[in-house]
C-alpha positions in Angstrom: -34.0 -23.9 26.1 -33.9 -22.5 22.6 -30.7 -21.1 21.0 -30.9 -18.3 18.6 -28.1 -18.9 16.2 -27.3 -16.4 13.4 -25.1 -17.3 10.5 -22.2 -15.0 9.8 -20.7 -14.6 6.4 -16.9 -14.4 6.4 -15.1 -13.0 3.4 -11.7 -14.8 3.0 -9.2 -12.9 1.0 -6.8 -14.6 -1.2 -3.0 -14.3 -0.5 -2.7 -12.1 -3.6 -5.5 -9.7 -2.3 -3.8 -9.5 1.1 -0.4 -8.7 -0.5 -2.0 -6.0 -2.6 -3.7 -4.5 0.4 -0.5 -4.6 2.4 1.4 -2.9 -0.5 -1.2 -0.1 -0.6 -0.7 0.5 3.1 3.1 0.6 2.6 2.6 3.1 -0.3 0.5 5.3 1.9 2.8 5.3 4.9 6.2 5.0 3.3 5.7 6.5 -0.1 6.5 4.9 -3.5 10.3 4.8 -3.2 10.6 3.2 0.2 7.6 0.9 -0.4 9.3 -0.5 -3.5 12.6 -0.8 -1.7 10.9 -2.7 1.2 9.1 -4.9 -1.3 12.4 -5.8 -3.0 14.3 -6.2 0.3 11.7 -8.7 1.6 11.7 -10.6 -1.7 8.0 -10.3 -1.8 7.9 -10.2 -5.6 6.0 -13.5 -6.1 4.0 -13.3 -9.3 4.1 -10.9 -12.2 5.3 -7.5 -11.0 4.1 -5.9 -14.2 0.5 -7.1 -13.7 0.6 -5.9 -10.0 2.1 -2.6 -11.1 -0.7 -2.1 -13.7 -3.4 -2.8 -11.1 -1.9 -0.6 -8.4 -1.1 2.3 -10.7 -3.8 1.9 -13.4 -5.2 5.4 -12.8 -1.9 7.1 -12.3 0.2 9.1 -14.7 3.9 10.0 -14.4 2.8 13.5 -13.5 0.3 12.4 -10.8 2.9 10.1 -9.3 5.5 12.8 -9.3 3.1 15.2 -7.6 2.4 12.5 -4.9 6.1 11.9 -4.4 6.8 15.7 -4.0 3.8 16.1 -1.6 5.0 13.1 0.4 8.6 14.4 0.6 7.4 17.9 1.6 5.1 16.4 4.4 8.0 14.4 5.8 10.3 17.5 5.7 7.6 19.5 7.6 7.3 16.6 10.1 11.1 16.7 10.8 11.1 20.5 11.2 8.2 20.2 13.7 10.1 17.5 15.6 13.3 19.7 15.8 11.2 22.7 17.0 
């Protein structure tokens, strides 16, 4: 009997990469303000916040972040209105 064994490559993420991916998910689902509050409340601030901030927001401006915050708040208000009917 012959076994056909194929090798799989597994990409192992570093703890820092996992934290960054998790933070991006938080930003998407909670918005910037709540995500930062969650991050602080959990004391997840290992490492240099300024470097993390620079990587996460490297392509953002104050105006683009403001627009995203307003859009996020408006979408949440619309969701609440739909829930209330």
